[in-house]
C-alpha positions in Angstrom: 51.3 -1.2 22.0 51.4 -3.7 24.9 51.0 -7.3 24.8 47.7 -7.1 26.2 46.4 -4.6 23.7 47.7 -6.9 20.7 45.9 -9.9 22.3 42.8 -7.7 22.7 42.8 -6.7 19.1 43.4 -10.3 17.7 40.4 -11.4 20.0 38.2 -8.8 18.4 39.1 -9.5 14.9 38.6 -13.2 15.3 35.1 -12.6 16.9 34.2 -10.2 14.1 35.5 -12.8 11.5 33.4 -15.6 13.2 30.3 -13.3 13.2 30.8 -12.6 9.6 31.0 -16.2 8.7 27.8 -17.1 10.6 26.0 -13.9 9.0 27.2 -14.9 5.5 25.9 -18.4 6.0 22.5 -17.4 7.0 22.2 -15.0 4.3 23.6 -17.3 1.6 20.9 -20.0 2.7 18.2 -17.2 2.2 19.6 -16.4 -1.3 19.7 -20.0 -2.3 16.2 -20.6 -1.0 14.6 -17.6 -2.8 16.5 -18.2 -5.9 15.6 -21.8 -6.3 12.0 -21.3 -5.4 11.5 -18.4 -7.7 12.9 -20.3 -10.6 10.4 -23.1 -10.1 7.3 -20.9 -9.9 8.1 -18.4 -12.6 8.6 -18.6 -16.2 12.2 -19.8 -15.6 13.5 -16.3 -14.6 16.6 -16.1 -12.7 16.8 -13.8 -9.7 20.3 -14.4 -8.3 22.0 -15.3 -11.6 22.5 -12.1 -13.6 25.0 -13.7 -15.9 22.3 -16.0 -17.2 19.6 -13.1 -17.6 22.2 -11.0 -19.6 22.7 -14.1 -21.8 19.0 -14.5 -22.1 18.6 -10.9 -22.8 21.0 -11.0 -25.8 19.9 -14.3 -27.2 16.3 -13.5 -27.1 16.8 -10.9 -29.9 18.7 -13.7 -31.9 15.9 -16.0 -31.4 13.1 -13.6 -32.0 11.8 -14.0 -28.5 11.3 -10.4 -27.5 9.4 -11.4 -24.2 12.4 -13.4 -23.0 14.8 -10.5 -24.0 12.6 -7.8 -22.3 12.0 -9.9 -19.2 15.7 -10.6 -18.7 16.5 -7.0 -19.1 14.0 -6.0 -16.4 15.5 -8.4 -14.2 19.0 -7.2 -14.6 17.9 -3.5 -14.2 15.9 -4.4 -11.1 18.9 -6.3 -9.5 21.1 -3.4 -10.2 18.6 -1.0 -8.8 18.5 -3.1 -5.5 22.4 -2.8 -5.2 22.3 1.1 -5.9 19.5 1.7 -3.3 20.8 -0.5 -0.7 24.2 0.9 -1.1 22.8 4.5 -0.8 20.9 3.4 2.3 24.0 1.8 3.8 26.0 5.0 3.4 23.3 7.3 4.7 20.8 5.4 6.8 22.4 2.3 8.4 26.1 2.8 8.7 26.0 1.4 12.2 24.2 -1.7 11.1 25.9 -2.9 7.8 23.5 -5.8 7.5 20.4 -3.6 7.5 20.3 -4.5 3.8 18.2 -7.6 4.9 15.5 -5.1 5.9 15.2 -3.9 2.3 15.3 -7.4 1.1 12.3 -8.3 3.4 10.5 -5.2 2.2 11.0 -5.9 -1.5 9.8 -9.5 -1.0 6.6 -8.3 0.8 6.0 -6.1 -2.0 6.4 -9.0 -4.4 3.7 -10.8 -2.3 1.2 -7.9 -2.5 1.7 -7.7 -6.3 1.2 -11.3 -6.6 -2.0 -11.3 -4.8 -3.3 -8.2 -6.7 -2.4 -9.6 -10.1 -4.3 -12.7 -9.2 -7.4 -10.7 -9.1 -8.2 -11.5 -5.3 -6.7 -10.4 -2.0 -6.9 -13.8 -0.6 -5.7 -16.3 -3.2 -2.3 -16.5 -4.7 -1.7 -17.3 -8.3 -0.1 -20.7 -9.1 2.9 -19.0 -10.9 4.8 -15.8 -10.3 4.5 -13.3 -13.0 7.3 -10.8 -14.1 6.3 -7.9 -12.1 6.5 -9.6 -8.7 9.7 -11.5 -9.7 11.3 -8.2 -10.7 10.9 -7.1 -7.0 12.5 -10.5 -6.0 15.5 -9.7 -8.2 15.5 -6.2 -6.5 15.7 -8.0 -3.0 18.6 -10.2 -4.1 20.5 -7.2 -5.3 20.1 -5.5 -2.1 21.0 -8.5 -0.1 24.3 -8.7 -1.8 25.4 -5.4 -0.3 25.4 -6.9 3.2 29.2 -7.2 3.4 31.2 -4.2 2.2 34.9 -3.4 2.8 36.5 -0.2 1.4 33.4 0.5 -0.6 33.3 -2.9 -2.5 31.4 -6.1 -1.9 33.7 -8.2 0.2 31.4 -11.5 0.4 29.3 -12.5 -2.6 25.9 -14.1 -1.5 24.1 -15.1 -4.5 26.7 -15.1 -7.4 28.2 -18.6 -6.6 30.8 -18.3 -9.5 32.6 -15.8 -7.5 32.5 -17.9 -4.3 33.8 -21.0 -6.3 36.6 -19.0 -7.6 37.7 -17.9 -4.3 37.2 -21.4 -3.0 39.6 -22.8 -5.7 42.3 -20.0 -4.9 42.0 -20.9 -1.1 42.5 -24.7 -1.7 45.6 -23.7 -4.0 46.9 -21.8 -1.1 46.2 -24.5 1.4 48.1 -27.0 -0.8 51.0 -24.7 -1.1 51.6 -24.4 2.7 48.6 -22.5 4.0 46.0 -23.6 6.5 42.4 -24.9 6.0 41.2 -21.3 6.8 42.3 -20.3 3.4 39.3 -22.0 1.9 36.9 -23.1 4.7 35.0 -19.9 4.9 34.2 -20.1 1.2 33.2 -23.7 1.5 30.8 -22.9 4.1 29.3 -20.2 2.1 29.0 -22.3 -0.9 27.4 -25.2 1.2 25.0 -22.7 2.8 23.9 -21.4 -0.6 23.4 -25.1 -1.9 21.3 -26.0 1.3 19.0 -23.0 0.7 18.5 -24.0 -2.9 17.6 -27.5 -1.7 15.2 -26.0 0.8 13.7 -23.7 -1.8 13.3 -26.6 -4.2 11.4 -28.6 -1.5 9.2 -25.7 -0.5 8.6 -24.8 -4.4 7.5 -28.4 -5.1 5.1 -28.4 -2.2 3.5 -25.0 -2.3 2.3 -22.6 -5.1 4.2 -19.6 -6.4 2.6 -16.9 -4.2 2.8 -19.0 -1.0 6.5 -19.5 -1.9 6.8 -15.9 -2.1 5.1 -15.4 1.2 7.5 -18.0 2.8 10.5 -16.0 1.4 9.3 -12.8 2.7 8.8 -14.4 6.2 12.3 -15.9 6.0 13.7 -12.6 5.1 11.9 -10.8 7.9 13.2 -13.5 10.4 16.8 -13.1 8.9 16.7 -9.4 9.3 15.8 -9.8 13.0 18.7 -12.1 13.4 21.2 -9.8 11.5 20.1 -6.8 13.5 20.7 -8.6 16.8 24.2 -9.9 15.6 25.0 -6.1 14.4 24.3 -5.0 18.0 27.0 -7.3 19.3 29.8 -6.2 16.8 31.6 -2.9 16.4 29.7 -0.4 14.3 31.2 0.4 11.0 31.9 3.8 9.8 30.0 5.3 6.8 31.4 4.7 3.6 33.4 7.6 2.2 
């Protein structure tokens, strides 16, 4: 391989890495926004924090709160379903556009909006709080969103489970201290900051508007994000289907 080819490969790699950082930041903002706003306007349901839902699912039985236990169980199942469906679609439908998971995210959030309208008893007025059925589709949407970045069949960039991001951030800081560069942790720092910024935005929107309007805002944000990710996909090298 010539020096020119090596430089070209490095340039492509750096461009792809920069694009992934930008895309992951945008998607993390969306995840933080949806998660925070959903929590405010539901019965305290988590749509991004499945660790918390699993604990609620178990503790609900010990405390005699069957509603809490069943609700948490449904959300865990829907989040998992979002991961499975989006992964199947990525393998068979959008292998050339790996971030097409945002399309499924936007669709699931739109279904949540429609369900909220129907459950409120009218086609024109949203309910002030979001019920379990619409929220379950929000959890599905977040599960799908987390399949946006996959390498060798595994999720490479966690978007909504911040614990994993913080672990990677801490490990990167250690590598920097031990002689590495700031790049060891900066990308994870950006990802965490993006999720936090999205949560702040979701909190502000959640305070200003009711539950259904928050869902509508989330669906519109996801639709805009899917357009952005599609345009970015078109400028990067297509990925081969998962094997």
